[in-house]
C-alpha positions as CSV (number, residue, x, y, z in Angstrom):
1,M,3.8,206.8,165.6
2,R,7.5,206.0,164.8
3,R,9.7,207.1,167.5
4,E,13.4,208.4,167.6
5,G,15.9,206.0,166.1
6,Q,13.1,203.6,165.3
7,G,12.3,202.2,162.0
8,E,14.8,203.6,160.0
9,H,13.8,202.1,156.3
10,S,9.9,201.7,157.1
11,G,8.8,204.7,155.2
12,C,6.2,207.4,155.9
13,G,3.7,208.8,153.6
14,P,0.5,207.5,151.9
15,L,0.8,203.8,150.4
16,I,-1.3,205.0,147.1
17,T,-2.5,202.5,144.7
18,P,-1.1,203.0,141.0
19,W,-4.2,203.3,139.5
20,S,-5.2,206.5,141.6
21,E,-1.9,208.1,140.8
22,Q,-2.6,208.1,137.0
23,M,-3.2,212.0,137.1
24,R,-0.2,212.9,139.1
25,P,3.5,213.5,137.3
26,L,5.6,210.4,137.0
27,R,8.2,212.3,139.0
28,Q,6.1,212.4,141.8
29,Q,4.9,209.3,141.6
30,V,8.3,207.9,141.7
31,F,9.5,209.9,144.8
32,E,6.0,209.6,147.0
33,R,6.2,205.8,146.2
34,I,10.0,205.5,147.2
35,R,9.1,207.7,150.8
36,A,6.5,205.3,151.6
37,Q,8.2,202.2,150.6
38,G,11.3,203.1,152.8
39,L,13.7,200.8,150.3
40,V,12.6,199.6,146.4
41,P,14.6,198.9,143.8
42,R,14.3,200.2,140.4
43,V,12.9,197.2,139.1
44,Q,10.0,197.1,141.7
45,L,9.2,200.6,141.4
46,A,8.6,199.8,137.6
47,K,6.4,197.3,138.4
48,D,4.5,199.2,141.1
49,L,3.6,202.0,138.9
50,G,3.5,200.1,135.5
51,V,6.0,202.2,133.4
52,S,9.0,201.3,131.9
53,P,12.4,200.4,133.4
54,A,14.0,203.2,131.8
55,S,11.4,205.6,132.6
56,V,12.1,205.0,136.3
57,T,15.9,204.9,135.8
58,T,16.0,208.6,134.1
59,I,13.3,210.1,136.6
60,T,15.4,208.5,140.0
61,Q,18.8,209.7,138.7
62,E,17.1,213.2,138.3
63,L,16.4,212.7,142.2
64,I,19.7,211.3,143.1
65,E,21.7,214.4,141.4
66,V,19.4,216.9,143.3
67,G,20.0,215.1,146.7
68,L,16.2,213.9,147.3
69,I,16.8,210.4,147.1
70,E,19.6,208.1,147.5
71,E,21.5,204.5,146.6
72,T,21.5,201.9,149.6
73,A,23.1,198.4,149.3
74,T,21.2,196.2,150.6
75,P,22.4,192.2,151.7
76,A,22.6,189.9,149.1
77,A,20.4,186.5,149.1
78,A,21.8,183.8,151.5
79,G,24.7,185.8,152.0
80,R,26.0,185.2,148.1
81,G,26.8,187.9,145.0
82,R,26.5,191.5,144.9
83,P,24.4,193.6,147.5
84,A,21.7,194.5,145.7
85,V,21.0,198.2,145.3
86,A,17.7,200.2,146.8
87,L,16.4,203.6,146.4
88,G,15.6,205.7,149.8
89,V,14.8,209.1,150.6
90,R,17.8,211.0,151.5
91,A,16.9,211.4,155.3
92,G,19.1,214.6,155.7
93,A,18.0,216.3,152.7
94,H,15.2,218.3,154.7
95,V,14.7,218.8,158.3
96,V,11.1,220.2,159.3
97,A,8.8,220.8,162.4
98,G,5.6,220.1,163.3
99,L,3.7,222.2,166.4
100,K,0.6,221.4,167.7
101,L,-1.0,224.7,169.2
102,S,-3.7,223.8,172.2
103,D,-5.4,225.7,175.1
104,R,-3.1,223.9,177.5
105,E,0.0,222.9,176.0
106,H,1.9,223.3,173.1
107,T,4.1,220.6,171.4
108,A,6.5,219.7,168.9
109,V,8.7,217.4,167.2
110,I,11.6,217.6,164.5
111,V,11.4,215.4,161.6
112,D,13.9,214.8,159.1
113,F,13.0,214.2,155.4
114,A,12.8,210.7,155.4
115,G,9.8,211.1,158.5
116,N,12.3,209.8,161.1
117,M,11.6,211.9,164.6
118,L,14.7,213.5,166.0
119,A,13.2,215.0,168.9
120,D,10.2,216.4,170.9
121,D,9.5,218.6,173.6
122,A,6.5,220.4,175.1
123,V,5.9,223.6,176.7
124,A,2.8,224.2,179.5
125,R,0.8,227.4,178.9
126,E,-1.8,229.7,180.6
127,P,-5.5,228.7,179.9
128,G,-7.4,230.8,177.9
129,P,-6.8,232.6,174.4
130,A,-3.5,234.6,173.5
131,T,-3.0,237.5,171.5
132,L,-1.0,236.7,168.4
133,D,2.2,238.4,169.5
134,E,1.9,236.3,172.7
135,L,1.3,233.0,170.6
136,L,4.4,233.8,168.0
137,D,6.6,234.5,171.0
138,A,5.4,230.8,172.5
139,V,6.1,229.1,169.1
140,E,9.6,230.8,168.9
141,V,10.5,229.6,172.6
142,L,9.2,226.0,171.8
143,L,11.0,225.8,168.3
144,D,14.2,227.0,170.1
145,K,14.0,224.3,172.7
146,V,13.1,221.5,170.3
147,C,15.5,222.2,167.7
148,A,18.4,222.1,170.4
149,K,17.3,219.2,171.6
150,A,17.9,217.3,168.1
151,G,20.9,219.5,167.2
152,V,19.4,221.3,164.5
153,A,19.9,225.3,164.1
154,R,16.9,227.1,163.7
155,S,18.3,228.4,160.2
156,A,18.5,224.8,159.0
157,L,14.8,223.8,158.9
158,S,13.0,223.7,155.4
159,G,9.6,224.2,156.9
160,V,7.2,224.3,159.6
161,G,3.8,223.0,160.1
162,I,1.3,224.1,162.7
163,G,-2.1,222.9,163.7
164,V,-4.5,224.7,166.0
165,P,-8.3,224.2,166.7
166,G,-10.9,226.1,165.2
167,F,-11.8,227.2,161.7
168,V,-8.6,227.2,159.7
169,D,-8.3,227.9,156.0
170,H,-4.9,226.0,155.3
171,A,-5.0,227.3,151.4
172,E,-4.9,230.9,152.6
173,G,-2.9,229.9,156.0
174,M,-5.8,232.0,157.8
175,V,-7.2,231.1,161.2
176,H,-10.9,232.6,161.5
177,W,-11.3,232.0,164.7
178,S,-9.5,229.8,167.2
179,S,-10.0,229.1,171.1
180,T,-6.2,229.8,171.6
181,L,-5.9,233.1,169.8
182,V,-7.9,236.7,171.1
183,E,-8.2,237.8,167.8
184,R,-10.1,236.7,164.6
185,E,-9.3,236.5,161.3
186,V,-5.6,236.0,162.0
187,P,-2.9,235.4,159.0
188,L,-1.1,233.1,161.2
189,A,0.8,231.3,158.4
190,R,2.4,234.5,157.1
191,A,2.9,236.0,160.7
192,A,4.5,233.1,162.0
193,S,6.9,232.5,158.8
194,L,8.0,236.4,159.1
195,R,8.7,235.3,162.8
196,V,10.7,232.0,162.4
197,G,12.5,233.0,159.1
198,C,11.2,229.9,157.3
199,P,7.9,228.6,155.3
200,V,4.8,227.7,157.3
201,S,1.9,225.9,156.9
202,I,-1.2,225.8,159.1
203,D,-4.1,223.5,159.3
204,N,-6.9,222.5,161.6
205,D,-5.6,220.5,164.4
206,A,-7.9,217.5,163.8
207,N,-7.0,217.3,160.5
208,L,-3.6,217.0,161.2
209,V,-4.3,213.9,163.4
210,A,-6.0,212.1,160.3
211,L,-2.9,213.0,158.4
212,A,-0.6,211.8,161.0
213,E,-2.4,208.7,161.0
214,L,-2.3,208.8,156.9
215,W,1.5,209.1,157.1
216,F,2.9,207.0,160.0
217,G,0.0,205.2,161.3
218,A,-3.3,202.8,160.8
219,G,-4.1,204.9,157.7
220,R,-1.6,204.6,155.2
221,A,-2.9,201.9,153.2
222,L,-6.7,203.2,153.3
223,A,-8.0,205.3,150.7
224,D,-10.8,206.4,152.9
225,F,-10.9,206.8,156.7
226,A,-12.3,209.0,159.5
227,V,-10.7,210.5,162.4
228,V,-12.6,212.0,165.2
229,T,-11.1,213.8,167.7
230,I,-12.6,214.6,171.3
231,E,-10.8,217.1,173.8
232,H,-11.7,220.5,174.3
233,G,-13.7,220.1,171.4
234,V,-15.1,217.6,169.0
235,G,-13.1,217.7,165.3
236,M,-13.2,215.2,162.7
237,G,-10.4,214.7,159.8
238,F,-11.5,213.0,156.7
239,V,-9.5,211.5,154.0
240,M,-10.7,210.4,150.6
241,N,-8.7,208.9,148.1
242,H,-5.3,209.4,150.2
243,R,-6.1,213.3,150.7
244,I,-7.2,215.3,153.2
245,Y,-10.9,216.6,152.4
246,R,-11.7,220.0,153.5
247,G,-14.5,221.1,151.2
248,A,-15.2,224.1,149.0
249,Q,-14.2,226.8,151.3
250,R,-11.6,224.2,153.2
251,L,-13.8,224.7,156.5
252,G,-15.4,221.6,156.2
253,M,-15.6,218.6,158.4
254,E,-17.1,220.4,161.4
255,L,-18.5,217.1,163.2
256,G,-18.9,218.8,166.3
257,H,-21.1,221.6,165.4
258,T,-23.4,219.1,163.7
259,K,-26.6,219.4,165.6
260,V,-27.9,216.5,167.3
261,Q,-30.8,218.5,169.5
262,L,-32.8,221.1,168.2
263,D,-32.5,223.8,170.8
264,G,-30.4,221.6,172.9
265,A,-27.5,222.8,175.1
266,L,-25.5,225.9,174.6
267,C,-22.4,225.4,172.6
268,R,-19.3,227.7,172.5
269,C,-19.8,228.3,169.2
270,G,-23.2,230.5,170.2
271,Q,-25.7,227.9,168.7
272,R,-27.5,225.4,170.7
273,G,-27.7,221.1,170.5
274,C,-23.9,220.8,168.9
275,L,-22.6,217.4,168.8
276,E,-19.8,219.0,170.8
277,A,-22.0,220.6,173.8
278,Y,-22.7,217.1,175.0
279,V,-19.5,215.8,174.3
280,A,-16.6,217.3,174.6
281,D,-14.4,218.4,178.0
282,Y,-16.2,221.7,178.6
283,A,-19.7,219.9,178.2
284,L,-18.6,217.2,180.8
285,A,-17.1,219.7,182.9
286,R,-20.4,221.8,183.2
287,E,-22.3,218.4,184.2
288,A,-19.7,217.9,186.5
289,V,-19.9,221.1,188.9
290,T,-24.1,219.9,189.1
291,A,-23.1,215.9,189.3
292,L,-20.4,216.7,192.2
293,N,-22.5,219.4,194.2
294,L,-20.0,222.0,193.6
295,S,-20.5,225.7,193.4
296,H,-19.0,227.5,190.4
297,R,-16.5,229.2,192.9
298,Q,-15.9,225.8,194.0
299,S,-15.0,224.4,190.9
300,P,-11.6,223.2,190.3
301,S,-9.5,223.3,187.1
302,M,-11.0,221.3,183.8
303,N,-8.6,218.7,184.3
304,V,-9.2,218.1,187.7
305,L,-13.1,218.5,187.4
306,L,-13.0,215.7,184.8
307,E,-10.7,213.4,186.6
308,S,-12.9,213.6,189.5
309,L,-16.1,212.8,187.3
310,Y,-14.2,210.0,185.9
311,Q,-13.3,208.5,189.2
312,H,-16.8,209.0,190.8
313,A,-18.5,207.1,187.9
314,K,-15.6,204.0,188.3
315,A,-16.5,203.7,192.1
316,G,-20.2,203.5,190.8
317,N,-21.7,207.0,191.2
318,A,-24.8,206.7,189.1
319,T,-25.2,210.6,188.4
320,A,-21.4,210.3,187.0
321,R,-22.2,207.3,184.9
322,S,-25.3,208.1,183.3
323,I,-23.4,212.0,182.5
324,F,-20.7,209.6,180.1
325,R,-23.6,207.7,179.2
326,R,-25.5,210.3,177.6
327,A,-21.9,211.8,176.0
328,G,-21.5,208.3,174.4
329,R,-25.2,208.2,173.0
330,Y,-24.8,211.3,171.4
331,L,-21.6,210.5,170.0
332,A,-22.6,207.4,168.5
333,L,-25.3,209.2,166.9
334,G,-22.6,211.7,165.5
335,L,-20.2,208.2,164.6
336,A,-23.2,206.7,162.9
337,N,-23.9,209.9,160.5
338,V,-20.2,209.8,159.7
339,V,-20.9,206.4,158.7
340,N,-24.1,207.0,156.8
341,L,-22.7,210.1,155.0
342,F,-19.4,208.9,153.5
343,D,-19.0,204.7,154.4
344,P,-15.4,205.2,155.6
345,A,-13.0,202.0,155.7
346,L,-12.1,202.7,159.0
347,I,-13.2,205.4,162.1
348,I,-10.2,206.0,164.2
349,L,-11.1,207.8,167.8
350,S,-8.5,210.1,169.0
351,G,-8.0,213.0,171.6
352,E,-7.2,213.5,175.6
353,R,-11.1,212.5,176.2
354,M,-10.3,208.6,174.8
355,K,-8.6,207.6,178.3
356,Y,-12.4,208.0,179.8
357,D,-13.5,204.3,178.4
358,Y,-17.4,205.1,179.4
359,L,-17.3,207.5,175.5
360,Y,-17.2,204.0,174.1
361,A,-18.2,201.7,175.9
362,A,-19.6,198.5,174.4
363,E,-23.1,199.6,174.6
364,T,-22.3,202.6,172.7
365,L,-20.6,201.2,169.9
366,A,-23.7,198.7,169.7
367,E,-25.9,201.8,169.8
368,M,-24.0,203.4,166.9
369,Q,-24.3,200.4,164.8
370,D,-28.2,200.3,165.3
371,L,-28.3,203.5,164.1
372,V,-26.4,203.0,160.9
373,I,-28.8,202.4,157.9
374,N,-28.8,198.5,157.6
375,S,-27.2,197.5,154.3
376,G,-26.8,194.1,154.6
377,R,-22.9,194.8,154.3
378,P,-20.2,195.0,157.4
379,R,-20.1,198.5,159.4
380,P,-16.6,200.3,159.5
381,P,-14.2,199.1,162.1
382,I,-13.7,201.6,164.6
383,E,-10.3,201.8,166.3
384,I,-9.3,203.7,169.6
385,H,-6.2,205.5,169.3
386,A,-5.8,207.6,173.1
387,W,-2.1,209.0,172.2
388,G,-1.1,212.4,173.4
389,D,-0.4,215.6,171.7
390,L,2.8,214.2,170.1
391,L,0.3,212.6,167.7
392,W,-1.0,216.4,166.5
393,A,2.4,217.7,166.1
394,H,3.3,214.7,164.1
395,G,0.6,215.6,161.9
396,A,2.0,218.8,161.6
397,A,5.5,217.4,160.8
398,A,3.9,215.8,158.0
399,L,2.1,218.7,156.4
400,A,5.6,220.7,156.5
401,L,7.2,217.4,154.5
402,S,4.4,217.5,152.1
403,E,4.8,221.3,151.4
404,V,8.7,220.7,151.6
405,S,8.2,218.0,149.1
406,E,6.3,219.6,146.6
407,R,8.4,222.8,146.6
408,A,11.3,220.4,145.9
409,L,9.6,218.5,143.1
410,G,8.4,221.0,141.2
411,G,11.8,222.6,141.2
412,T,14.1,219.5,140.3
413,R,14.7,220.1,136.6
414,E,15.7,223.7,137.3
415,M,17.9,222.4,140.4
416,A,19.5,220.1,138.0
417,A,20.1,222.6,135.4
418,Q,22.3,224.8,137.8
């Protein structure tokens, strides 16, 4: 992830191949390619998009006039002649915030229009679900903190992206269920927008990790890849043709609730045998209480319990190791199903539980390879990204940037006419 003050012209957003862009408006293609490249000359834009230099000149001039992009002089070759002129996104055109709301901590970042992080912050929270009003209070507190840190007035924000765990309808702005909320069927996007005073977009937090990788990380140049997150639950974000795939009812990719054992362990969704019921932190903690000979009255906090289980496994405790081993085997089964179903170019394992290396030990990944159908072709690589909650907040910021860009590009001609 790009840090504060780092990589000013390195670009952000998916590096989409021209052949997959042809149904998109040319204005949008031009802007997105400038944003992705960081800095790019007009002649290179025309070549990359396969259009005439005159078309590029017309569109880029319009984008300059409405303040979305700007010209930047770059050093001439060998220090001779005039400086070359390249185009880049005007970083100050818009500022957005991205927030991740979780069961234990809320995190936020402030990002400018070019994708540069201006500030980040976090607030701890009491465990357990909150009411909508309590959650909105927390959003306001965190947003004010991170805006003050960035030196940006909250009223200056063009948009806010929010990620929450659970069943989230991005298009409707609705949270059908989340472990962070007491209520069900909550119109969170509308409620948060009214509270903070600017447009708010929401999505499932696993989708936002995939979006972070698509905009800022390992997935920028990949058309198709999967991100599997392991924390309090097991989530999945899937990128198909450079876009987040959400399903017909926008509730797809619930890998944690695919069944890996009929009539198996009880999942927090109320059903049995879900992958999450063997791999997520509450599943490991449930096993740890028995492994460490603790009564429920003695049971410490989730984090302390899991750290203790991990330390026992590292010290050679056979029971503790067997818990991680079983979780790793079920994870291998889930990952093999992802490969067999989607054939992604890359699988990224992310989330807080990735610090427990037993879950992705060599024998676990080898077992996954054995469960994948033998096509005679190489299996997709797996990368471990054990980053913290700022990664998720970056994905929420990317969601906000995407929404703000769509609104700005949709109104460029009207804006230019004013």
